[in-house]
C-alpha positions as CSV (number, residue, x, y, z in Angstrom):
1,M,113.7,70.3,159.5
2,D,111.6,72.7,157.7
3,E,110.9,71.2,154.2
4,Q,108.8,73.7,151.9
5,P,105.9,71.8,150.3
6,N,106.7,70.7,146.9
7,D,103.3,71.4,144.8
8,G,104.8,71.5,141.5
9,Q,106.7,69.1,138.9
10,G,110.6,69.1,138.6
11,G,111.0,70.2,142.6
12,K,110.3,73.6,142.1
13,P,107.5,75.0,144.7
14,G,104.0,75.9,143.2
15,I,104.5,79.6,143.5
16,F,106.7,79.1,140.7
17,K,104.2,77.8,138.5
18,N,102.1,80.2,138.8
19,M,104.3,83.1,138.4
20,T,105.6,81.3,135.0
21,A,101.7,81.1,134.0
22,W,101.4,84.8,134.8
23,V,104.6,85.9,132.5
24,G,103.3,83.9,130.0
25,G,100.0,85.4,130.0
26,A,101.3,88.9,130.1
27,T,103.6,88.7,127.2
28,A,100.5,86.7,125.0
29,L,98.7,90.0,126.0
30,V,101.0,92.4,125.1
31,V,101.6,90.6,121.9
32,A,98.2,90.6,121.1
33,L,97.8,94.3,121.6
34,G,100.5,95.1,119.6
35,G,98.9,93.2,116.5
36,L,96.1,95.2,117.2
37,A,97.9,98.4,116.9
38,T,99.5,97.6,113.6
39,A,96.3,96.2,112.1
40,T,94.7,99.5,113.1
41,G,97.4,101.8,111.7
42,N,96.9,99.8,108.4
43,L,93.2,100.4,108.2
44,W,93.8,104.3,108.9
45,P,96.7,105.0,107.2
46,K,98.3,108.7,107.9
47,K,100.3,111.1,105.8
48,E,103.8,110.7,106.6
49,S,107.3,112.2,105.4
50,V,108.0,110.0,102.6
51,E,110.2,109.7,99.8
52,T,108.6,110.1,96.6
53,A,107.9,107.1,94.5
54,T,110.0,108.4,91.1
55,S,111.7,106.1,89.3
56,N,114.8,109.1,89.4
57,P,115.7,109.1,93.4
58,A,118.2,111.4,92.9
59,S,115.5,114.4,92.3
60,T,113.5,113.3,95.8
61,T,112.1,115.6,98.1
62,T,109.8,114.7,101.0
63,T,106.3,116.0,101.9
64,T,104.3,116.1,105.1
65,D,100.5,116.3,106.2
66,A,101.3,119.7,107.5
67,G,103.4,120.5,104.0
68,A,100.4,119.2,101.5
69,A,97.9,121.4,103.6
70,N,99.8,124.6,103.3
71,E,101.9,124.7,99.8
72,E,100.2,121.9,97.6
73,P,96.6,122.2,96.3
74,T,94.1,119.5,97.5
75,Y,91.8,119.7,95.1
76,Y,91.8,119.0,91.7
77,K,89.2,118.7,88.7
78,V,90.2,116.7,85.5
79,D,88.7,117.8,81.7
80,D,86.7,114.6,82.0
81,G,84.5,115.7,85.0
82,S,86.6,113.8,87.5
83,T,88.0,115.2,90.5
84,L,91.0,114.3,92.6
85,R,90.8,115.8,96.4
86,W,92.8,115.1,99.4
87,V,90.8,113.2,102.6
88,Q,90.7,112.2,105.5
89,G,94.8,111.0,104.8
90,M,93.8,109.7,101.4
91,W,94.1,110.8,97.6
92,V,90.4,110.3,96.4
93,W,90.0,110.0,92.6
94,T,86.3,110.1,91.4
95,D,85.2,109.8,88.1
96,K,82.4,111.1,86.3
97,D,80.1,108.7,87.2
98,G,81.0,108.9,90.8
99,N,83.3,106.0,91.5
100,K,85.7,106.9,94.1
101,Y,89.2,105.2,94.1
102,R,91.4,106.0,97.1
103,Y,95.2,106.5,96.3
104,A,97.6,106.5,99.2
105,D,99.9,109.5,98.9
106,K,103.7,108.2,97.9
107,G,105.6,112.2,97.9
108,A,106.1,114.9,95.3
109,D,109.6,115.6,93.3
110,G,109.0,119.7,93.4
111,A,107.1,119.1,90.4
112,N,104.8,116.0,90.3
113,S,102.8,114.6,93.1
114,I,102.8,110.6,93.1
115,A,100.0,108.3,94.7
116,V,99.3,104.2,94.6
117,L,95.9,102.3,94.7
118,Q,97.1,99.1,95.8
119,A,95.8,95.9,93.8
120,G,93.6,98.4,92.0
121,G,94.1,97.5,88.9
122,A,92.0,94.8,86.6
123,D,94.8,91.9,87.2
124,G,95.2,93.0,91.0
125,E,98.7,95.0,90.2
126,D,98.8,98.4,92.0
127,V,97.6,101.6,89.8
128,W,100.0,104.6,90.4
129,L,98.9,108.0,89.8
130,R,100.8,111.1,89.0
131,W,100.0,114.9,88.4
132,P,101.3,118.3,88.2
133,T,101.4,119.4,91.9
134,A,100.5,122.7,90.5
135,G,97.8,122.0,88.3
136,G,97.7,122.9,84.8
137,G,99.3,119.4,83.1
138,Q,98.4,115.8,82.4
139,A,97.6,113.8,85.0
140,S,98.7,109.8,84.3
141,E,98.7,106.2,85.4
142,S,101.0,103.6,85.5
143,H,99.9,99.7,86.0
144,D,103.6,98.2,85.3
145,N,105.2,99.7,88.5
146,Q,105.8,103.5,87.1
147,E,107.6,101.6,84.0
148,T,105.3,103.4,81.2
149,W,102.7,105.9,81.7
150,T,99.3,106.5,80.2
151,D,97.5,110.0,80.3
152,V,94.1,110.0,82.0
153,G,93.2,113.9,81.5
154,E,94.2,117.3,81.5
155,I,94.0,118.6,85.5
156,T,93.8,121.9,86.8
157,V,93.4,123.3,90.3
158,D,90.0,123.8,91.6
159,D,90.5,127.3,93.2
160,D,86.6,127.3,94.3
161,Q,87.3,124.0,96.4
162,G,91.3,124.1,97.7
């Protein structure tokens, strides 16, 4: 009678114990790589097609990275000496003192562009920014999820930069 050696517990040969360990290890590696890919994507966000973040969803449109580069201005100046510029996938507001605030693009509705600075407020709230895409109007910010808006300055397209 040929019997195979029983090196495992519960009557399983040792080779099955090793295969189970390899499968478990490979699964853990795949999960870890997926987590790393997700974390990396959150560190360097892309400007994707997104619906605008306005309170009127019936009038929404989408923008893409190519659309922003070809149709929308990418450099604005504000009457108080601040600037707003598209830099590496983020809207960067630089105030007159040189402080920089990075806003994630949330789209445009044809007239206004919208972006958000997550947890950028004094109490950790999101700070929303909207401005006329074509320039020539008021830029505003909201600290209450776009319920109310406060003017932050007159914005114009900076033709010398964009």
